[in-house]
N, CA, C and O atoms as a GROMACS GRO file, in nm:
protein
  340
    1MET      N    1  -0.590   1.243   1.896
    1MET     CA    2  -0.505   1.278   2.008
    1MET      C    3  -0.387   1.182   2.012
    1MET      O    4  -0.406   1.060   2.013
    2ASN      N    5  -0.268   1.234   2.014
    2ASN     CA    6  -0.148   1.153   2.022
    2ASN      C    7  -0.102   1.140   2.166
    2ASN      O    8  -0.109   1.236   2.244
    3THR      N    9  -0.055   1.022   2.201
    3THR     CA   10  -0.003   0.995   2.334
    3THR      C   11   0.133   0.930   2.318
    3THR      O   12   0.154   0.847   2.230
    4LYS      N   13   0.225   0.968   2.404
    4LYS     CA   14   0.360   0.913   2.398
    4LYS      C   15   0.362   0.775   2.464
    4LYS      O   16   0.295   0.752   2.565
    5LEU      N   17   0.440   0.684   2.407
    5LEU     CA   18   0.452   0.548   2.457
    5LEU      C   19   0.599   0.511   2.456
    5LEU      O   20   0.670   0.534   2.358
    6THR      N   21   0.646   0.453   2.566
    6THR     CA   22   0.785   0.408   2.573
    6THR      C   23   0.786   0.256   2.567
    6THR      O   24   0.714   0.189   2.641
    7LEU      N   25   0.868   0.202   2.476
    7LEU     CA   26   0.879   0.057   2.460
    7LEU      C   27   1.024   0.015   2.484
    7LEU      O   28   1.117   0.090   2.453
    8LYS      N   29   1.042  -0.103   2.537
    8LYS     CA   30   1.175  -0.160   2.550
    8LYS      C   31   1.185  -0.274   2.450
    8LYS      O   32   1.118  -0.376   2.463
    9LEU      N   33   1.270  -0.254   2.348
    9LEU     CA   34   1.286  -0.352   2.241
    9LEU      C   35   1.433  -0.378   2.217
    9LEU      O   36   1.519  -0.298   2.255
   10ASN      N   37   1.461  -0.489   2.153
   10ASN     CA   38   1.597  -0.526   2.116
   10ASN      C   39   1.654  -0.420   2.022
   10ASN      O   40   1.589  -0.380   1.926
   11LYS      N   41   1.777  -0.373   2.049
   11LYS     CA   42   1.839  -0.267   1.970
   11LYS      C   43   1.849  -0.304   1.822
   11LYS      O   44   1.825  -0.220   1.736
   12ASP      N   45   1.884  -0.429   1.791
   12ASP     CA   46   1.895  -0.471   1.651
   12ASP      C   47   1.761  -0.459   1.578
   12ASP      O   48   1.756  -0.417   1.463
   13ILE      N   49   1.654  -0.495   1.647
   13ILE     CA   50   1.520  -0.484   1.588
   13ILE      C   51   1.487  -0.337   1.562
   13ILE      O   52   1.434  -0.303   1.456
   14ILE      N   53   1.517  -0.251   1.657
   14ILE     CA   54   1.489  -0.108   1.640
   14ILE      C   55   1.568  -0.052   1.522
   14ILE      O   56   1.513   0.022   1.441
   15ASP      N   57   1.695  -0.088   1.513
   15ASP     CA   58   1.778  -0.038   1.403
   15ASP      C   59   1.724  -0.084   1.267
   15ASP      O   60   1.718  -0.006   1.173
   16LYS      N   61   1.685  -0.211   1.258
   16LYS     CA   62   1.630  -0.263   1.133
   16LYS      C   63   1.496  -0.198   1.100
   16LYS      O   64   1.468  -0.169   0.984
   17ALA      N   65   1.416  -0.175   1.202
   17ALA     CA   66   1.286  -0.112   1.181
   17ALA      C   67   1.303   0.033   1.135
   17ALA      O   68   1.229   0.079   1.048
   18LYS      N   69   1.399   0.104   1.192
   18LYS     CA   70   1.425   0.242   1.150
   18LYS      C   71   1.472   0.245   1.004
   18LYS      O   72   1.433   0.332   0.927
   19GLU      N   73   1.557   0.149   0.969
   19GLU     CA   74   1.605   0.141   0.830
   19GLU      C   75   1.488   0.114   0.735
   19GLU      O   76   1.477   0.176   0.630
   20TYR      N   77   1.403   0.019   0.773
   20TYR     CA   78   1.285  -0.013   0.693
   20TYR      C   79   1.197   0.110   0.676
   20TYR      O   80   1.153   0.141   0.565
   21ALA      N   81   1.171   0.180   0.785
   21ALA     CA   82   1.086   0.300   0.780
   21ALA      C   83   1.146   0.405   0.689
   21ALA      O   84   1.075   0.468   0.610
   22SER      N   85   1.275   0.424   0.698
   22SER     CA   86   1.343   0.522   0.614
   22SER      C   87   1.333   0.486   0.467
   22SER      O   88   1.307   0.572   0.383
   23GLU      N   89   1.354   0.358   0.436
   23GLU     CA   90   1.346   0.312   0.296
   23GLU      C   91   1.206   0.329   0.238
   23GLU      O   92   1.191   0.344   0.117
   24HIS      N   93   1.106   0.327   0.323
   24HIS     CA   94   0.967   0.337   0.278
   24HIS      C   95   0.908   0.476   0.305
   24HIS      O   96   0.786   0.495   0.297
   25ASN      N   97   0.995   0.571   0.337
   25ASN     CA   98   0.953   0.710   0.361
   25ASN      C   99   0.839   0.721   0.461
   25ASN      O  100   0.742   0.794   0.439
   26ARG      N  101   0.850   0.648   0.570
   26ARG     CA  102   0.750   0.652   0.676
   26ARG      C  103   0.821   0.665   0.809
   26ARG      O  104   0.939   0.632   0.822
   27SER      N  105   0.750   0.712   0.907
   27SER     CA  106   0.808   0.718   1.040
   27SER      C  107   0.785   0.584   1.109
   27SER      O  108   0.690   0.512   1.077
   28LEU      N  109   0.871   0.553   1.202
   28LEU     CA  110   0.856   0.429   1.278
   28LEU      C  111   0.726   0.434   1.358
   28LEU      O  112   0.658   0.333   1.373
   29SER      N  113   0.692   0.551   1.410
   29SER     CA  114   0.567   0.567   1.484
   29SER      C  115   0.446   0.535   1.397
   29SER      O  116   0.353   0.468   1.442
   30ALA      N  117   0.447   0.582   1.272
   30ALA     CA  118   0.335   0.556   1.181
   30ALA      C  119   0.322   0.408   1.151
   30ALA      O  120   0.211   0.355   1.143
   31ILE      N  121   0.435   0.340   1.133
   31ILE     CA  122   0.432   0.196   1.105
   31ILE      C  123   0.378   0.119   1.224
   31ILE      O  124   0.294   0.030   1.208
   32ILE      N  125   0.425   0.153   1.343
   32ILE     CA  126   0.379   0.083   1.463
   32ILE      C  127   0.231   0.111   1.488
   32ILE      O  128   0.156   0.021   1.526
   33GLU      N  129   0.188   0.235   1.467
   33GLU     CA  130   0.048   0.269   1.485
   33GLU      C  131  -0.040   0.191   1.388
   33GLU      O  132  -0.145   0.140   1.427
   34ALA      N  133   0.001   0.181   1.262
   34ALA     CA  134  -0.077   0.106   1.162
   34ALA      C  135  -0.084  -0.041   1.200
   34ALA      O  136  -0.189  -0.105   1.184
   35TYR      N  137   0.026  -0.095   1.250
   35TYR     CA  138   0.027  -0.236   1.292
   35TYR      C  139  -0.068  -0.260   1.409
   35TYR      O  140  -0.146  -0.354   1.408
   36LEU      N  141  -0.059  -0.174   1.510
   36LEU     CA  142  -0.147  -0.190   1.626
   36LEU      C  143  -0.294  -0.171   1.589
   36LEU      O  144  -0.382  -0.238   1.642
   37LYS      N  145  -0.319  -0.079   1.497
   37LYS     CA  146  -0.457  -0.058   1.450
   37LYS      C  147  -0.508  -0.184   1.381
   37LYS      O  148  -0.622  -0.225   1.403
   38ALA      N  149  -0.424  -0.244   1.296
   38ALA     CA  150  -0.465  -0.366   1.226
   38ALA      C  151  -0.491  -0.480   1.325
   38ALA      O  152  -0.583  -0.560   1.305
   39LEU      N  153  -0.412  -0.487   1.429
   39LEU     CA  154  -0.430  -0.593   1.530
   39LEU      C  155  -0.562  -0.579   1.605
   39LEU      O  156  -0.623  -0.679   1.644
   40THR      N  157  -0.605  -0.457   1.625
   40THR     CA  158  -0.720  -0.433   1.712
   40THR      C  159  -0.852  -0.412   1.638
   40THR      O  160  -0.955  -0.389   1.702
   41LEU      N  161  -0.850  -0.419   1.506
   41LEU     CA  162  -0.975  -0.402   1.430
   41LEU      C  163  -1.066  -0.523   1.445
   41LEU      O  164  -1.019  -0.638   1.446
   42SER      N  165  -1.193  -0.497   1.456
   42SER     CA  166  -1.289  -0.607   1.454
   42SER      C  167  -1.312  -0.649   1.309
   42SER      O  168  -1.277  -0.575   1.217
   43LYS      N  169  -1.368  -0.764   1.288
   43LYS     CA  170  -1.396  -0.812   1.152
   43LYS      C  171  -1.489  -0.715   1.079
   43LYS      O  172  -1.472  -0.693   0.959
   44LYS      N  173  -1.586  -0.659   1.148
   44LYS     CA  174  -1.679  -0.564   1.087
   44LYS      C  175  -1.604  -0.439   1.041
   44LYS      O  176  -1.628  -0.389   0.931
   45GLU      N  177  -1.514  -0.389   1.124
   45GLU     CA  178  -1.436  -0.271   1.088
   45GLU      C  179  -1.345  -0.299   0.969
   45GLU      O  180  -1.326  -0.212   0.883
   46GLU      N  181  -1.287  -0.420   0.963
   46GLU     CA  182  -1.198  -0.457   0.853
   46GLU      C  183  -1.271  -0.450   0.720
   46GLU      O  184  -1.215  -0.404   0.620
   47LYS      N  185  -1.395  -0.495   0.717
   47LYS     CA  186  -1.473  -0.497   0.593
   47LYS      C  187  -1.506  -0.356   0.544
   47LYS      O  188  -1.526  -0.335   0.424
   48ASN      N  189  -1.514  -0.260   0.635
   48ASN     CA  190  -1.553  -0.124   0.599
   48ASN      C  191  -1.435  -0.031   0.572
   48ASN      O  192  -1.455   0.087   0.544
   49LEU      N  193  -1.314  -0.083   0.580
   49LEU     CA  194  -1.197   0.001   0.556
   49LEU      C  195  -1.182   0.034   0.408
   49LEU      O  196  -1.201  -0.052   0.323
   50PRO      N  197  -1.150   0.159   0.378
   50PRO     CA  198  -1.120   0.192   0.238
   50PRO      C  199  -0.984   0.132   0.201
   50PRO      O  200  -0.896   0.118   0.286
   51VAL      N  201  -0.969   0.097   0.077
   51VAL     CA  202  -0.843   0.042   0.031
   51VAL      C  203  -0.743   0.156   0.016
   51VAL      O  204  -0.771   0.255  -0.053
   52GLU      N  205  -0.627   0.143   0.079
   52GLU     CA  206  -0.525   0.246   0.067
   52GLU      C  207  -0.431   0.208  -0.047
   52GLU      O  208  -0.385   0.094  -0.056
   53ILE      N  209  -0.404   0.304  -0.133
   53ILE     CA  210  -0.315   0.281  -0.246
   53ILE      C  211  -0.178   0.336  -0.210
   53ILE      O  212  -0.164   0.455  -0.178
   54SER      N  213  -0.078   0.250  -0.215
   54SER     CA  214   0.057   0.294  -0.178
   54SER      C  215   0.110   0.395  -0.279
   54SER      O  216   0.063   0.402  -0.393
   55SER      N  217   0.208   0.473  -0.236
   55SER     CA  218   0.266   0.574  -0.325
   55SER      C  219   0.333   0.507  -0.444
   55SER      O  220   0.336   0.564  -0.554
   56PHE      N  221   0.387   0.385  -0.426
   56PHE     CA  222   0.449   0.313  -0.536
   56PHE      C  223   0.345   0.278  -0.642
   56PHE      O  224   0.368   0.300  -0.761
   57VAL      N  225   0.233   0.223  -0.600
   57VAL     CA  226   0.127   0.187  -0.694
   57VAL      C  227   0.071   0.313  -0.760
   57VAL      O  228   0.044   0.313  -0.880
   58ARG      N  229   0.053   0.418  -0.683
   58ARG     CA  230   0.004   0.544  -0.738
   58ARG      C  231   0.099   0.596  -0.845
   58ARG      O  232   0.055   0.652  -0.946
   59SER      N  233   0.231   0.577  -0.826
   59SER     CA  234   0.329   0.626  -0.923
   59SER      C  235   0.321   0.548  -1.054
   59SER      O  236   0.364   0.598  -1.158
   60LEU      N  237   0.265   0.428  -1.051
   60LEU     CA  238   0.253   0.346  -1.171
   60LEU      C  239   0.128   0.378  -1.251
   60LEU      O  240   0.116   0.337  -1.367
   61SER      N  241   0.036   0.451  -1.191
   61SER     CA  242  -0.090   0.478  -1.259
   61SER      C  243  -0.070   0.566  -1.381
   61SER      O  244   0.021   0.649  -1.387
   62ILE      N  245  -0.157   0.545  -1.478
   62ILE     CA  246  -0.150   0.624  -1.599
   62ILE      C  247  -0.225   0.754  -1.577
   62ILE      O  248  -0.318   0.760  -1.496
   63LYS      N  249  -0.186   0.856  -1.648
   63LYS     CA  250  -0.245   0.988  -1.627
   63LYS      C  251  -0.355   1.021  -1.728
   63LYS      O  252  -0.404   1.134  -1.729
   64SER      N  253  -0.394   0.927  -1.812
   64SER     CA  254  -0.497   0.955  -1.912
   64SER      C  255  -0.630   0.892  -1.870
   64SER      O  256  -0.635   0.803  -1.785
   65GLU      N  257  -0.735   0.942  -1.930
   65GLU     CA  258  -0.868   0.890  -1.902
   65GLU      C  259  -0.896   0.769  -1.991
   65GLU      O  260  -0.864   0.770  -2.110
   66ILE      N  261  -0.953   0.666  -1.934
   66ILE     CA  262  -0.992   0.548  -2.010
   66ILE      C  263  -1.141   0.557  -2.035
   66ILE      O  264  -1.218   0.578  -1.941
   67PRO      N  265  -1.184   0.542  -2.160
   67PRO     CA  266  -1.328   0.553  -2.190
   67PRO      C  267  -1.408   0.447  -2.113
   67PRO      O  268  -1.360   0.337  -2.090
   68ALA      N  269  -1.530   0.481  -2.076
   68ALA     CA  270  -1.615   0.390  -2.000
   68ALA      C  271  -1.644   0.262  -2.078
   68ALA      O  272  -1.664   0.157  -2.017
   69ASP      N  273  -1.647   0.270  -2.212
   69ASP     CA  274  -1.680   0.152  -2.292
   69ASP      C  275  -1.554   0.079  -2.342
   69ASP      O  276  -1.562  -0.002  -2.434
   70PHE      N  277  -1.440   0.105  -2.282
   70PHE     CA  278  -1.314   0.041  -2.322
   70PHE      C  279  -1.322  -0.110  -2.300
   70PHE      O  280  -1.354  -0.156  -2.190
   71ASP      N  281  -1.294  -0.187  -2.404
   71ASP     CA  282  -1.299  -0.333  -2.397
   71ASP      C  283  -1.155  -0.385  -2.392
   71ASP      O  284  -1.092  -0.407  -2.496
   72TYR      N  285  -1.104  -0.405  -2.270
   72TYR     CA  286  -0.965  -0.446  -2.256
   72TYR      C  287  -0.939  -0.585  -2.314
   72TYR      O  288  -0.829  -0.611  -2.362
   73LYS      N  289  -1.037  -0.673  -2.311
   73LYS     CA  290  -1.018  -0.807  -2.366
   73LYS      C  291  -0.998  -0.800  -2.517
   73LYS      O  292  -0.911  -0.868  -2.572
   74LYS      N  293  -1.077  -0.718  -2.584
   74LYS     CA  294  -1.062  -0.702  -2.728
   74LYS      C  295  -0.926  -0.640  -2.759
   74LYS      O  296  -0.855  -0.687  -2.848
   75GLU      N  297  -0.890  -0.535  -2.686
   75GLU     CA  298  -0.761  -0.468  -2.709
   75GLU      C  299  -0.645  -0.562  -2.686
   75GLU      O  300  -0.548  -0.561  -2.761
   76LEU      N  301  -0.653  -0.643  -2.582
   76LEU     CA  302  -0.547  -0.739  -2.554
   76LEU      C  303  -0.539  -0.844  -2.664
   76LEU      O  304  -0.430  -0.881  -2.707
   77GLY      N  305  -0.655  -0.892  -2.709
   77GLY     CA  306  -0.658  -0.987  -2.820
   77GLY      C  307  -0.597  -0.929  -2.945
   77GLY      O  308  -0.519  -0.996  -3.013
   78ASP      N  309  -0.633  -0.803  -2.977
   78ASP     CA  310  -0.575  -0.736  -3.094
   78ASP      C  311  -0.424  -0.722  -3.080
   78ASP      O  312  -0.350  -0.741  -3.177
   79TYR      N  313  -0.379  -0.689  -2.960
   79TYR     CA  314  -0.235  -0.674  -2.935
   79TYR      C  315  -0.161  -0.805  -2.964
   79TYR      O  316  -0.060  -0.806  -3.034
   80TYR      N  317  -0.214  -0.916  -2.909
   80TYR     CA  318  -0.147  -1.045  -2.929
   80TYR      C  319  -0.156  -1.091  -3.074
   80TYR      O  320  -0.063  -1.154  -3.125
   81THR      N  321  -0.266  -1.060  -3.141
   81THR     CA  322  -0.279  -1.095  -3.283
   81THR      C  323  -0.170  -1.027  -3.363
   81THR      O  324  -0.107  -1.090  -3.448
   82GLU      N  325  -0.147  -0.899  -3.337
   82GLU     CA  326  -0.042  -0.824  -3.407
   82GLU      C  327   0.097  -0.874  -3.367
   82GLU      O  328   0.186  -0.887  -3.452
   83LYS      N  329   0.114  -0.901  -3.242
   83LYS     CA  330   0.247  -0.940  -3.192
   83LYS      C  331   0.292  -1.073  -3.252
   83LYS      O  332   0.409  -1.090  -3.284
   84TYR      N  333   0.200  -1.167  -3.266
   84TYR     CA  334   0.238  -1.302  -3.310
   84TYR      C  335   0.198  -1.332  -3.453
   84TYR      O  336   0.172  -1.448  -3.486
   85LYS      N  337   0.193  -1.231  -3.540
   85LYS     CA  338   0.165  -1.252  -3.682
   85LYS      C  339   0.276  -1.329  -3.747
   85LYS      O  340   0.270  -1.356  -3.867
   0.00000   0.00000   0.00000
């Protein structure tokens, strides 16, 4: 359920916050709601929160499947061995 809230804030802060929200493709309401939610969470609730992946991090993800037995340490070692021959 959404409820309307009126706040009195410094105009410069509002303008900067709107710019920030626009740059991050979010609404100012969503940012303020997330902030207030974070402020009011209990320690127990914080531990049970799922990790949210930002759209930026999601855009960096690779689209291929990595085998379950992939040994990244070996692959990295092989990479450096080849690189510094």
